[in-house]
N, C-alpha and C positions, 0 to 999 in steps of 0.2 A: 613520106609515104612508105618508106622501108619499114617503119615501126608497125605497120598494119599487115605486112607480109606474113603468111602462115609460117610457123616455125615448128619443126620437130627435130630435136637433137638428143642424142644419147650423152648424158653427162658422165655416168659411171655405171659399171656392172660389178657387183660384189657378192661374196658369200656372206649372207646376213647371219645365218645360224646353221649349225650342223651338230648332230649327236648320233652316237651309236651305243646302244645298250645290249649287253649279252647277259641277261639275268640268270641263265642256267648253265653258264660256263664253269668249269670245263667239261662237266659230265655230258652235256647235250652234244658236245663236239664229237663224241665217240659214237653217236647214233649213225647207222648206215642208211637209214630211210631218207628218201628224197624229201626235202621240206616243201611245204605249200607256201606260196608267196602271195601276199595281198598288198596292192599298191594303190594309194590314194593321192590324187593331185588336187591342189587348191590354188586359186589366184586371188590376189587382193591388190587394190590400188588405193593410194592415199595422196591427197593434195597436201604437199608439205610446205609450199609457199606459192605465191602468185605465179601461175604458169609452170610450176615444177611439181612433178609427181613421182612417187616411189611405187613401183610395181614389183610385187613379190610372187614367185611361183614356188610352192612348197610341195615336196614329195615325201610321203611317209611310206616306208616299206616295212612290213611285218612278216618275218619268216618264222614258220612253226614246223615242228616235227610232232605229229599227233596234236596234242593240245599244249605242248610246252614251247615257249618262245626260244627260238634259236638266236634271233636278233631283232631289234627294232631300230630302224635308222630313219632319221628325219633330216632333210636338208631344205634350207630356205635360201633361194637365190634371188637377189633383188637388183633392180636397176633404177637409176634416177634419170628421168626424161624431162626435157623442156618441151612443153606443148603450149604454144601461144597463137592467138588469133585464128583459132580453128573452132568452128561452131560446135556446140554441145553434142549434136546428133552425129558428128564425125569424130569427136574426141573420145566418146565412149568406146567405139570399136577399136580405136588406136590403143586405148588402155586395156581392153579385153582380148585383143587379138594380136596386133602388131608388136606391142611391148613384150608380152609373154613369149612370142616367137623369137625375139632377140635374146631373152634371158635363158630360155629353156636349154639350149645346147651347153651352157655353162653348168646348169643344174645336173644334166645327164653325166657330164664328166666328173663333177665333184662327188656325186652319189656313187658312181662306179669305183672311183678311187677310194672313198671312205669304206665301202664294204670290202674291197680287196685288202686294204690296210688292216681291217679287222680280222683277217684270216679266212675270209669267205671268197667264193667265186664272185667276181664283180657283177653287180646288178646293172644291166643295161636297159634303161627305159626306152620304150618304143617311141616312134614319132607320134606327135599329138596333133590332131586337127583342131587348133584353137578357134577357128571360125565356127565349126560345128559346136564346140563346147560353149562358146559365147552365145550362139543362137538358142541352144537348149536352156541355158541359164536365163536368158532374156524371156523365153516363153514361160518358164516356171514363175518368174517374177510377175509377169503379166497375168498369170492364172491365179495368183494369190490375191485374196481380198485385201483392201487397204487396211492399215493398222487400225485396230479397234473394232473391226467387223469380223464376224465369225464366218467360216467357210460353210457352204451349204452341206446338209447332211450327206454323209458318205464320201465327202471330199476332204482330203488331208493335205 
């Protein structure tokens, strides 16, 4: 009967990818103007074997002074999770909310470290409400027409 018990285990958390580009260095570093910062977050989940999933949270940070790039930094933090004997309707929120919440603090630390090692003030990501993010994405998916059908006029 133990084989049918629900299982949720963290197998590993790791930095999957990290990059920092400074295309306009060193000249841009002499600018005195405060840069504008654009931050984008993404979440992906992939079934890598029976009952084992990789969940990645990616942060892309683009800092600009006027229209010139100061830096472009991307970090992808991942975790491997064992999820077994959990119904599909409960597994999806685990992959979209619980797993990203576990991985995100590592991403925040790595991104701050990478930008600081690049010679900039560390970029500290704010806390994220993954539950709200998950619900918004789910609502967008439900609002999209099935593949092969077009959206009604005026809807994109």
